[in-house]
C-alpha positions as CSV (number, residue, x, y, z in Angstrom):
1,M,0.0,0.0,0.0
2,R,1.7,3.2,-1.2
3,T,-0.5,5.7,0.7
4,P,-1.3,4.0,4.0
5,H,-1.4,7.1,6.1
6,L,-4.0,8.7,3.9
7,L,-6.0,5.6,3.4
8,A,-6.0,5.0,7.2
9,S,-7.2,8.5,7.7
10,A,-10.0,8.1,5.2
11,C,-11.1,4.9,6.9
12,S,-11.1,6.3,10.4
13,A,-12.5,9.8,9.9
14,S,-15.8,10.2,11.5
15,D,-16.8,13.3,9.5
16,P,-18.1,12.2,6.1
17,E,-16.6,15.2,4.3
18,A,-13.2,14.4,5.8
19,R,-13.4,10.8,4.5
20,Y,-13.9,12.1,0.9
21,H,-11.2,14.7,1.3
22,Q,-8.7,12.1,2.6
23,A,-9.7,9.8,-0.3
24,E,-8.9,12.6,-2.7
25,L,-5.6,13.1,-1.0
26,A,-4.8,9.4,-1.3
27,I,-5.4,9.6,-5.1
28,W,-3.3,12.8,-5.4
29,D,-0.5,11.1,-3.5
30,E,-0.6,8.2,-5.9
31,L,-0.8,10.5,-8.9
32,S,2.3,12.4,-7.7
33,R,4.1,9.1,-7.4
34,S,3.1,8.0,-10.8
35,L,4.3,11.3,-12.4
36,A,7.6,11.0,-10.7
37,E,8.1,7.3,-11.7
38,Y,6.6,7.6,-15.2
39,P,7.0,11.2,-16.4
40,Q,6.3,10.5,-20.1
41,I,2.9,11.7,-21.3
42,W,0.5,9.1,-22.7
43,R,0.2,9.4,-26.5
44,S,-3.3,8.0,-27.2
45,P,-6.6,7.5,-25.5
46,E,-6.2,3.8,-26.1
47,E,-2.9,3.7,-24.3
48,G,-4.4,5.6,-21.3
49,A,-7.5,3.4,-21.2
50,M,-5.4,0.2,-21.2
51,V,-3.2,1.5,-18.3
52,L,-6.4,2.5,-16.5
53,G,-8.0,-0.9,-17.3
54,E,-5.0,-2.7,-15.8
55,E,-5.6,-0.9,-12.5
56,V,-9.4,-1.7,-12.6
57,D,-8.5,-5.4,-13.1
58,E,-6.1,-5.2,-10.1
59,L,-8.9,-3.6,-8.0
60,W,-11.2,-6.5,-8.9
61,D,-8.6,-9.1,-7.9
62,E,-8.3,-7.5,-4.5
63,I,-12.1,-7.4,-4.1
64,R,-12.5,-11.0,-5.1
65,G,-9.8,-11.9,-2.5
66,N,-11.7,-9.9,0.2
67,H,-8.6,-7.7,0.8
68,V,-10.4,-4.5,1.6
69,G,-7.3,-2.5,2.5
70,R,-5.5,-3.5,-0.6
71,A,-8.6,-2.9,-2.7
72,R,-8.7,0.7,-1.3
73,A,-5.1,1.1,-2.3
74,E,-5.9,-0.1,-5.8
75,A,-8.8,2.3,-5.9
76,A,-6.3,5.1,-5.3
77,Q,-4.3,3.9,-8.3
78,V,-7.5,3.7,-10.4
79,G,-8.3,7.3,-9.4
80,A,-4.8,8.4,-10.1
81,M,-4.7,6.9,-13.6
82,A,-8.1,8.4,-14.4
83,L,-6.8,11.8,-13.5
84,R,-3.7,11.1,-15.5
85,F,-5.9,10.2,-18.4
86,I,-7.4,13.7,-18.3
87,A,-4.2,15.5,-17.6
88,D,-2.1,13.7,-20.3
89,L,-4.7,13.5,-23.1
90,Y,-6.9,16.6,-22.6
91,E,-4.7,19.2,-21.0
92,P,-1.9,19.8,-23.6
93,T,-0.1,22.7,-22.1
94,G,1.3,23.7,-18.7
95,S,3.1,21.9,-16.0
96,A,2.1,18.4,-14.9
97,R,1.0,19.7,-11.6
98,R,-1.4,22.3,-13.1
99,R,-2.8,19.8,-15.6
100,C,-3.4,17.3,-12.8
101,R,-5.0,20.0,-10.6
102,T,-7.4,20.7,-13.4
103,A,-8.2,17.0,-13.7
104,A,-8.7,16.7,-9.9
105,G,-11.2,19.6,-10.0
106,E,-13.2,17.8,-12.6
107,Q,-13.1,14.6,-10.5
108,H,-14.3,16.6,-7.5
109,D,-17.2,18.1,-9.5
110,A,-18.1,14.6,-10.8
111,L,-18.7,13.2,-7.3
112,A,-22.3,14.2,-7.4
113,L,-22.8,12.3,-10.7
114,A,-21.0,9.1,-9.8
115,G,-22.7,6.0,-8.4
116,P,-25.9,5.7,-6.4
117,R,-27.3,9.0,-5.2
118,D,-28.3,9.7,-1.6
119,R,-26.8,6.5,-0.2
120,Q,-23.5,4.9,0.5
121,F,-22.4,1.7,-1.3
122,S,-23.6,-1.5,0.3
123,S,-20.5,-3.5,-0.5
124,S,-17.2,-3.5,-2.3
125,H,-18.8,-5.6,-5.0
126,E,-21.5,-3.0,-5.6
127,A,-18.9,-0.1,-5.6
128,F,-16.8,-2.0,-8.1
129,G,-19.8,-2.6,-10.3
130,F,-20.4,1.1,-10.6
131,L,-16.7,1.9,-11.1
132,K,-16.5,-0.8,-13.8
133,R,-19.6,0.5,-15.5
134,E,-17.9,4.0,-15.8
135,Y,-14.7,2.4,-17.1
136,D,-16.6,0.4,-19.7
137,A,-18.3,3.7,-20.8
138,L,-14.9,5.3,-21.1
139,W,-13.7,2.5,-23.4
140,S,-16.9,2.7,-25.4
141,A,-16.4,6.5,-25.9
142,I,-12.9,5.9,-27.1
143,R,-14.0,3.1,-29.5
144,F,-16.7,5.3,-31.0
145,D,-14.6,8.5,-31.0
146,E,-16.9,10.3,-28.5
147,P,-15.8,12.6,-25.6
148,A,-14.1,10.5,-22.9
149,R,-12.9,13.3,-20.6
150,P,-16.1,13.6,-18.5
151,I,-16.3,9.8,-18.2
152,A,-12.7,9.7,-16.9
153,A,-13.7,12.2,-14.3
154,R,-16.5,9.9,-13.2
155,V,-14.1,7.0,-13.0
156,A,-11.9,9.0,-10.7
157,A,-15.0,10.1,-8.7
158,M,-16.0,6.4,-8.3
159,A,-12.5,5.7,-6.9
160,V,-12.9,8.5,-4.4
161,R,-16.2,7.0,-3.3
162,F,-14.8,3.5,-3.1
163,I,-12.0,4.7,-0.8
164,A,-14.2,6.9,1.4
165,E,-17.2,4.5,1.7
166,I,-15.7,0.9,1.7
167,T,-14.0,0.7,5.0
168,G,-14.2,-2.9,6.0
169,A,-16.2,-1.9,9.0
170,S,-19.1,-4.2,9.8
171,T,-21.5,-1.4,10.5
172,A,-22.7,1.0,7.9
173,V,-21.8,4.7,8.2
174,A,-24.3,7.3,7.1
175,V,-22.6,9.4,4.5
176,A,-24.0,12.3,2.5
177,V,-22.8,12.2,-1.1
178,R,-22.1,15.6,-2.5
């Protein structure tokens, strides 16, 4: 787990808004690590979607294994790659940090559009289903040459919700989705 301090904070925060904020920080931490390790810019939407798809597959593996903590860490990687998709493919100018801040703003705005409204996810399987549906929509948009940017923001928003709402706790926590 590359961002354990942030993921632990998101898991233990009692304030719902703090949980989402900590989840966004976990994704930002993962994104910063990715940019440092792999500074080259993705050259095509297909390349970006395949890298993102690899992270989605790794998330599913952790969910199937009932490894909630590792699944949350994978969700941070999914969110980071979704932001990177926007930053690398749709923000052609400026520093990587500025491009990624723009993408993070889009992800934040998409929180209200992602997943079930007015309720928390009931399980990691349900949360993954919503995230996978958004990823599939992204791939479809690329395939049919349609706008993929807003869908990538929803994939990142689903990753935020996964981290903030799937805690492994046996009791449900009431959370107001923005």
